C-alpha positions as CSV (number, residue, x, y, z in Angstrom):
1,M,-2.3,-12.6,-1.9
2,F,0.4,-10.1,-3.1
3,T,4.1,-9.5,-2.6
4,G,4.3,-5.7,-2.5
5,I,6.3,-5.6,-5.7
6,V,4.5,-3.0,-7.9
7,T,4.1,-3.9,-11.6
8,D,2.4,-0.8,-12.9
9,I,1.4,2.8,-11.9
10,G,-2.2,3.4,-12.8
11,T,-4.2,6.6,-12.9
12,I,-7.8,7.1,-11.7
13,R,-9.6,8.3,-14.9
14,Q,-13.1,8.5,-13.5
15,I,-15.1,8.1,-10.3
16,E,-18.8,7.7,-10.0
17,Q,-20.8,7.5,-6.8
18,R,-23.3,4.6,-6.9
19,G,-24.2,2.4,-4.0
20,D,-20.4,2.2,-3.7
21,L,-17.8,4.4,-5.4
22,R,-17.1,3.1,-8.9
23,V,-13.4,3.8,-9.8
24,V,-12.1,3.5,-13.3
25,V,-8.3,3.1,-13.5
26,D,-6.1,3.5,-16.6
27,T,-3.3,0.9,-16.7
28,A,-0.6,-0.5,-18.9
29,Y,-1.7,-4.0,-18.1
30,D,-3.0,-6.2,-21.0
31,T,-6.5,-6.3,-19.6
32,E,-7.4,-9.2,-21.9
33,T,-5.5,-11.2,-19.4
34,V,-7.3,-9.8,-16.4
35,D,-10.5,-11.7,-15.6
36,L,-13.6,-10.1,-14.2
37,G,-13.6,-10.9,-10.5
38,A,-9.8,-10.8,-10.3
39,S,-8.0,-9.0,-7.5
40,I,-5.7,-6.1,-8.0
41,A,-4.0,-4.2,-5.2
42,C,-4.4,-0.5,-5.7
43,S,-1.9,1.4,-3.5
44,G,-2.1,-1.5,-1.1
45,V,-5.9,-2.0,-1.2
46,C,-7.1,-5.4,-2.6
47,L,-10.0,-4.6,-4.9
48,T,-12.1,-6.7,-7.3
49,V,-12.2,-6.0,-11.0
50,V,-15.9,-5.5,-11.9
51,D,-15.5,-4.1,-15.5
52,K,-12.7,-3.6,-18.0
53,G,-11.7,-2.5,-21.4
54,P,-8.5,-1.9,-23.4
55,N,-6.0,-0.6,-20.9
56,W,-8.5,0.2,-18.1
57,F,-10.4,-1.6,-15.4
58,A,-13.0,-0.6,-12.9
59,V,-13.4,-1.5,-9.2
60,D,-16.1,-0.7,-6.6
61,V,-14.8,0.9,-3.4
62,S,-17.1,0.5,-0.4
63,G,-17.6,3.2,2.3
64,E,-15.8,1.0,4.8
65,T,-12.7,0.9,2.5
66,I,-12.8,4.7,1.9
67,S,-13.0,5.2,5.7
68,R,-9.9,3.1,6.3
69,T,-7.6,4.3,3.5
70,A,-5.6,7.5,3.1
71,Q,-7.4,10.7,2.6
72,G,-7.5,11.8,-1.0
73,Q,-6.9,8.3,-2.2
74,W,-10.0,8.1,-4.4
75,V,-10.0,11.2,-6.6
76,E,-9.6,11.6,-10.4
77,G,-6.0,12.0,-11.5
78,R,-4.6,10.1,-8.5
79,R,-1.8,7.8,-9.4
80,L,-1.9,4.3,-7.8
81,N,0.6,1.6,-7.3
82,L,-0.8,-1.6,-8.9
83,E,0.0,-5.2,-8.4
84,R,-1.9,-8.2,-9.7
85,A,-2.5,-11.2,-7.4
86,M,0.2,-13.8,-7.1
87,K,0.0,-17.0,-9.0
88,L,1.2,-20.3,-7.7
89,G,4.9,-20.5,-8.6
90,D,5.5,-16.7,-8.8
91,E,8.7,-15.4,-7.2
92,L,8.1,-13.9,-3.8
93,G,10.3,-10.8,-4.3
94,G,8.9,-8.7,-1.4
95,H,7.0,-10.2,1.5
96,I,3.5,-11.7,2.1
97,V,1.0,-8.9,1.6
98,T,-2.8,-9.4,2.0
99,G,-4.1,-6.1,0.6
100,H,-5.9,-5.2,3.9
101,V,-4.9,-1.7,5.2
102,D,-4.1,-1.7,8.9
103,G,-3.8,2.0,9.3
104,I,-2.7,5.3,8.0
105,A,0.7,7.0,8.3
106,E,1.7,10.6,7.7
107,V,4.9,11.6,6.0
108,I,6.9,13.8,8.4
109,G,10.1,14.4,6.4
110,T,12.2,13.4,3.5
111,C,15.9,13.8,2.7
112,A,18.5,12.6,0.3
113,E,20.8,9.8,1.6
114,G,23.4,8.9,-1.0
115,D,21.5,8.0,-4.2
116,S,18.4,7.0,-2.1
117,K,15.6,9.1,-0.6
118,R,14.9,8.6,3.1
119,I,11.3,9.1,4.2
120,G,10.1,9.4,7.7
121,F,6.5,8.5,8.8
122,R,4.4,8.9,11.9
123,V,1.9,6.1,12.8
124,T,-0.6,5.9,15.6
125,P,0.3,3.9,18.8
126,D,-1.8,0.9,17.9
127,L,0.5,0.1,15.0
128,A,3.7,0.7,16.9
129,P,4.1,-2.9,18.3
130,F,4.2,-4.2,14.7
131,L,7.1,-2.1,13.4
132,A,10.7,-3.2,14.0
133,P,14.1,-2.3,12.5
134,K,14.9,-4.5,9.5
135,G,11.3,-5.8,9.6
136,S,8.9,-5.5,6.6
137,V,6.1,-2.9,6.1
138,T,3.9,-2.1,3.1
139,V,3.5,1.6,2.3
140,D,0.8,2.3,-0.4
141,G,1.2,-1.3,-1.6
142,V,5.1,-1.3,-1.8
143,S,7.0,-3.8,0.2
144,L,9.8,-2.0,2.2
145,T,12.3,-2.6,4.9
146,V,12.0,-0.5,8.1
147,N,15.3,1.2,8.8
148,D,14.6,2.5,12.2
149,V,11.8,3.0,14.7
150,R,11.5,5.6,17.4
151,D,8.6,6.0,20.0
152,E,7.8,9.7,20.4
153,D,5.1,11.7,22.1
154,G,2.0,11.5,20.0
155,G,3.0,8.5,18.0
156,T,5.8,6.3,16.6
157,H,8.1,7.4,13.9
158,F,9.7,5.0,11.4
159,A,11.9,5.6,8.4
160,I,12.6,3.8,5.1
161,N,15.0,4.3,2.2
162,L,13.9,4.4,-1.4
163,I,16.5,3.4,-3.9
164,P,16.3,5.0,-7.4
165,H,14.7,2.0,-8.9
166,T,11.8,2.0,-6.4
167,R,11.3,5.7,-6.9
168,S,11.0,5.2,-10.6
169,V,8.5,2.4,-10.6
170,T,6.2,3.5,-7.7
171,T,4.5,6.7,-6.6
172,L,6.6,6.9,-3.4
173,G,9.3,9.1,-4.8
174,A,6.8,12.0,-5.0
175,L,5.9,11.8,-1.3
176,E,6.2,15.0,0.7
177,P,5.6,16.0,4.3
178,G,1.9,16.0,5.3
179,V,0.9,13.3,2.8
180,A,-1.1,10.3,4.2
181,V,-0.3,6.8,3.0
182,N,-1.8,3.3,3.5
183,I,0.1,1.0,5.9
184,E,-0.1,-2.8,6.1
185,I,1.9,-4.4,8.8
186,D,3.7,-7.7,8.3
187,V,1.1,-10.5,8.5
188,L,3.6,-12.6,10.5
189,A,3.8,-9.8,13.2
190,R,0.0,-9.8,13.4
191,Y,-0.1,-13.5,14.1
192,L,2.7,-13.3,16.6
193,Q,0.9,-10.6,18.6
194,R,-2.3,-12.8,18.6
195,M,-0.2,-15.8,19.9
196,E,1.3,-13.6,22.6
197,H,-2.1,-12.4,23.6
198,Y,-3.2,-16.0,24.2
199,R,0.0,-17.1,25.8
200,G,-0.5,-14.5,28.5
201,R,-4.0,-15.7,29.5
């Protein structure tokens, strides 16, 4: 379980194709405090630490995970938003995040809005019911508030605002049109849809 509050930006140092893709990530975390088998969210994807050393850890990324995450996610030099799993008693600063990617969104535009950066995304119709103004969404592992939602031909558009702090401590400030990102919908919205499905039977 995660909160969508990024605590480090890691960089993929090395990838190696084995049975799965072995990914080595450089990090500022004190990896002596990271257990083998621990979960770390890497740009919104919950992965298991399978090896580690001073200021690096390794994870295995399955073909299923690669097929469901943003194109270009698993390449050397890629910067990743990192978050370690919650511990009992931690502050829930964002919202409940599982680290399971529900779909991919594409950046369709960015602009300055005061000191913030407004970013617009397009998602596929299957994710549209789970997005609501002032609701929560996770973009590349970052808990954000949805500013507005519009249903358009070919998909649904939604926008978020990045304050300067969020731009400085995550990778989202570098997003440009055409870039794909990982999306996790609010887990509460997922359960509500399931409840509505059974209520209508």
